C-alpha positions as CSV (number, residue, x, y, z in Angstrom):
1,M,0.0,0.0,0.0
2,A,1.3,3.4,-0.9
3,E,2.5,5.7,1.9
4,G,-0.1,8.2,2.9
5,A,-2.9,6.1,1.4
6,E,-5.9,6.0,3.6
7,R,-6.7,2.6,5.1
8,K,-10.4,1.6,5.2
9,P,-11.6,0.2,8.5
10,L,-12.0,-3.5,8.8
11,L,-15.4,-3.2,10.4
12,E,-18.2,-0.7,9.9
13,M,-21.6,-0.6,11.7
14,V,-24.6,0.5,9.6
15,Q,-27.9,1.3,11.4
16,A,-31.0,2.3,9.5
17,D,-32.6,5.6,10.4
18,G,-35.4,5.3,12.8
19,T,-34.2,1.9,14.3
20,D,-32.8,1.3,17.7
21,G,-29.6,-0.7,18.3
22,N,-31.3,-4.1,18.1
23,C,-31.2,-4.3,14.3
24,V,-27.7,-3.5,12.8
25,T,-25.7,-4.4,9.7
26,F,-22.0,-4.9,10.3
27,V,-19.8,-4.6,7.2
28,L,-16.7,-6.7,7.5
29,H,-14.0,-5.9,4.9
30,D,-11.4,-8.3,3.7
31,E,-13.5,-11.4,4.8
32,D,-15.4,-14.1,3.1
33,H,-17.7,-17.1,3.7
34,T,-15.1,-18.7,6.1
35,L,-15.7,-16.1,8.8
36,G,-19.3,-15.3,7.7
37,N,-20.7,-18.7,8.1
38,S,-18.8,-19.6,11.2
39,L,-19.8,-16.4,12.9
40,R,-23.4,-16.7,11.9
41,Y,-23.5,-20.1,13.5
42,M,-22.0,-18.9,16.8
43,I,-24.4,-15.9,16.9
44,M,-27.5,-18.0,16.1
45,K,-26.9,-20.1,19.2
46,N,-28.0,-17.1,21.3
47,S,-31.7,-17.4,22.0
48,E,-32.0,-13.6,22.2
49,V,-31.1,-13.3,18.5
50,E,-34.2,-13.2,16.2
51,F,-32.3,-13.0,12.9
52,C,-28.7,-13.4,11.8
53,G,-27.5,-13.6,8.3
54,Y,-24.9,-12.4,5.9
55,S,-24.3,-11.8,2.3
56,I,-21.2,-11.3,0.1
57,T,-21.9,-8.2,-2.0
58,H,-20.1,-9.5,-5.1
59,P,-17.7,-12.4,-5.8
60,S,-14.9,-10.0,-6.8
61,E,-15.3,-8.0,-3.5
62,S,-14.1,-9.4,-0.2
63,K,-16.7,-7.7,1.9
64,I,-19.5,-9.2,4.0
65,N,-22.7,-7.5,5.0
66,F,-23.6,-9.2,8.3
67,R,-27.1,-8.4,9.8
68,I,-28.2,-9.1,13.3
69,Q,-31.7,-8.5,14.8
70,T,-32.3,-9.2,18.5
71,R,-35.4,-9.6,20.7
72,G,-36.2,-7.2,23.4
73,G,-33.8,-4.5,24.5
74,L,-30.6,-6.4,23.7
75,L,-28.3,-4.3,21.5
76,A,-27.2,-6.2,18.3
77,I,-23.5,-5.5,19.1
78,E,-23.6,-7.7,22.2
79,P,-24.3,-11.0,20.4
80,F,-21.8,-9.9,17.7
81,R,-19.1,-9.5,20.3
82,R,-20.1,-12.6,22.1
83,G,-20.1,-14.6,18.8
84,L,-16.6,-13.3,17.9
85,T,-15.2,-14.2,21.4
86,E,-16.8,-17.7,21.3
87,L,-15.5,-18.3,17.8
88,V,-11.9,-17.3,18.9
89,D,-12.2,-19.7,21.9
90,V,-13.3,-22.5,19.5
91,C,-10.4,-21.8,17.2
92,Q,-7.9,-21.7,20.1
93,H,-9.3,-25.1,21.3
94,V,-9.0,-26.7,17.8
95,L,-5.5,-25.2,17.4
96,S,-4.3,-26.6,20.8
97,K,-5.7,-30.1,20.0
98,F,-4.0,-30.0,16.6
99,E,-0.6,-29.0,18.1
100,A,-0.9,-31.7,20.8
101,S,-1.7,-34.3,18.1
102,I,1.3,-33.2,16.0
103,K,3.5,-33.4,19.1
104,E,2.2,-36.9,19.9
105,Y,2.7,-38.1,16.3
106,R,6.3,-36.8,16.2
107,A,7.0,-38.5,19.5
108,Q,5.6,-41.8,18.2
109,R,7.6,-41.6,15.0
110,E,10.7,-40.8,16.9
111,E,10.1,-43.8,19.2
112,E,9.5,-46.1,16.2
113,M,12.8,-45.0,14.6
114,N,14.8,-45.8,17.8
């Protein structure tokens, strides 16, 4: 990227006029279905979420429009944050299990060679 060029934010929050914070569209730049579908799954596990979905604006753009609508007075940003946190936790768990399995495999291989 050229020096002095302005960097676009990775996340934008778009709220329609006349709505409260329980219905929000989050625009995630430089992301695709990998994050979109995983995050949608994590957020939909929350019983306070009435609707959660995402769309990719165009195949040549790496941008997701991620919409959340909640019940009651819960702000849409809360399940969004919680979903991100839970997704990071799941990814950390998978990574630690994977690394432990690699370590175990290498130890077995080393033992077999001796």
